[in-house]
C-alpha positions in Angstrom: 135.5 80.3 79.1 138.4 79.3 81.3 139.8 75.8 81.8 138.6 76.1 85.4 135.0 76.4 84.3 135.4 73.8 81.6 138.1 71.4 82.8 137.6 69.0 79.9 138.0 71.7 77.3 135.0 70.2 75.5 132.9 72.4 73.3 130.2 74.2 75.3 126.6 74.4 74.1 125.3 77.9 73.9 122.9 78.3 76.8 119.3 78.5 75.8 117.8 82.0 75.8 115.0 82.2 78.3 111.9 84.3 77.8 109.9 85.3 81.0 106.2 84.7 80.5 104.8 85.5 83.9 105.1 85.5 87.7 103.7 82.9 90.1 101.7 85.1 92.5 100.1 82.6 94.8 98.9 79.0 95.4 95.4 77.9 94.4 93.7 75.2 96.5 95.5 72.5 98.5 96.5 70.1 95.7 99.6 72.0 94.4 98.1 74.4 91.9 99.8 77.7 91.3 98.3 81.0 90.0 100.4 82.5 87.2 100.1 86.1 86.2 101.0 86.3 82.6 102.9 89.4 81.4 101.0 89.2 78.2 97.5 87.8 79.1 96.8 87.0 75.4 99.8 84.6 75.4 98.5 81.4 73.8 101.9 79.8 73.3 102.1 78.3 76.8 99.3 75.9 75.9 101.7 73.8 73.8 104.7 74.0 76.1 105.5 71.3 78.6 109.0 72.2 79.8 109.4 75.4 81.8 112.2 77.1 83.8 111.3 78.7 87.1 113.6 81.5 88.3 113.4 82.3 91.9 115.9 84.8 93.2 118.4 83.9 90.5 118.1 80.1 91.0 116.8 78.3 87.9 114.8 75.1 88.1 113.7 73.1 85.1 110.2 71.6 85.6 107.5 70.0 83.6 103.9 71.3 83.5 101.5 68.6 84.4 98.3 70.6 83.8 97.2 74.2 83.1 93.8 76.0 82.9 92.5 79.5 82.7 91.0 81.0 85.8 89.7 84.6 86.3 92.3 86.4 84.2 95.2 84.3 85.3 96.5 80.9 84.4 96.5 78.0 86.9 99.4 75.7 86.5 100.3 72.4 88.1 104.0 71.4 88.2 104.8 67.7 87.9 105.6 66.3 91.4 103.9 69.2 93.2 100.8 67.7 94.8 100.4 69.6 98.0 100.0 73.3 99.0 103.2 73.2 101.0 105.2 72.1 97.9 103.5 74.7 95.8 104.3 77.5 98.2 108.0 77.1 97.5 107.4 78.4 93.9 105.4 81.6 94.8 107.4 84.6 93.6 109.1 82.6 90.8 109.3 83.9 87.3 108.1 81.3 84.8 110.3 81.2 81.7 110.5 79.1 78.5 113.2 78.5 76.0 113.0 81.0 73.2 113.1 78.1 70.7 109.9 76.7 72.2 107.8 79.8 71.4 105.4 79.6 68.5 106.5 81.5 65.4 104.7 84.7 64.8 102.9 86.2 61.8 104.7 89.2 60.1 104.2 92.4 62.1 103.7 90.5 65.4 106.2 90.4 68.2 106.6 89.0 71.7 106.7 91.5 74.6 110.2 90.6 75.5 111.4 91.6 72.0 110.5 95.3 72.4 111.7 95.8 75.9 114.8 97.9 75.9 114.1 99.5 72.5 114.7 103.2 72.0 111.6 105.2 71.4 111.6 108.2 69.0 108.8 110.6 67.8 108.2 111.1 64.1 110.6 114.1 64.1 113.4 111.8 65.2 113.6 113.1 68.8 114.6 110.4 71.3 111.9 110.1 74.0 113.5 107.3 76.0 113.7 103.5 76.4 110.8 101.1 76.6 111.2 99.7 80.1 108.0 97.7 80.5 104.6 97.1 79.1 101.7 97.7 81.4 98.7 95.6 80.5 95.4 97.3 81.3 91.8 96.4 80.5 91.6 99.2 77.9 94.8 98.1 76.2 98.5 98.0 76.7 100.6 101.0 77.7 104.3 101.3 76.8 106.3 102.7 79.8 109.1 104.8 78.3 111.8 106.1 80.6 113.2 109.4 79.3 116.1 111.4 80.7 113.9 113.4 83.0 110.4 111.9 82.7 108.5 108.7 82.3 105.9 108.5 79.5 102.9 106.2 79.2 102.2 105.7 75.6 99.2 103.7 74.4 100.2 100.7 72.3 97.7 101.3 69.5 98.3 101.5 65.8 97.1 105.2 65.7 100.2 106.1 67.8 102.8 103.4 67.2 104.1 104.2 63.7 106.8 101.6 63.5 108.5 98.8 65.5 111.9 98.1 64.1 113.2 95.1 65.9 116.4 94.9 63.9 117.1 98.6 64.3 116.1 98.4 68.0 113.8 101.3 67.8 110.1 102.3 68.0 108.7 105.4 66.2 105.6 107.0 67.8 103.3 109.7 66.6 101.6 110.9 69.9 98.6 113.2 69.7 99.2 116.7 71.0 99.5 116.8 74.8 100.0 113.1 75.4 103.7 113.6 76.3 102.8 116.4 78.7 100.8 114.2 81.0 
C-alpha cells in the first residue's frame, strides 16, 4: 500500500472476506420488504446474521437486517431504515454478502458453495474436465456447471458421482456414469 492510499502509515486491517449469499430480485409489498433469491436455498446461516453488505454494481453498502422470513422458495428481508417501496427499489439487483467470519462453522465433509467455485474438476482417471464455474440449484438437486476447454458439463452433485472434494488441493474428483459427459 502506498503512502498516498494510507497517508498516516498506520497498520491497515485486512479487509473482511465477503461471501455472496444471494441476489435481491424484486420488492415485496409497499413497506420496504425485498425478495432475496438465495444461491443455496438450504442456507440456514442467514437466520443468525444481522449485519450484511449489499453490492450493487461494485458499490458496497453495510446494512442491518431488521427482519427476515421465508416466502415461496425465497427469503423476504427488511433492511433497517427501508420502510417504503421506493427505498426498497434502490436495492433490487444487489448481491447480498456477509463476512466470512459470520458464517456458521460446518460439520466435517460439508462446505459452502463459494468454497468450491473455481475448483478444478478431474475424473477418476486423472483427466482434467474443467473448472467449476457455478452451481445450478434445481428441484431435483444441484448441478455443478463445469467449463472445460471446448465444452460445458452439467454434473449432478450427488455422492454417487462426486468422489472427493479437496478444498485444500483445490480439486474435485468425479466418477460420472457412462455417457454423462457426452450430453
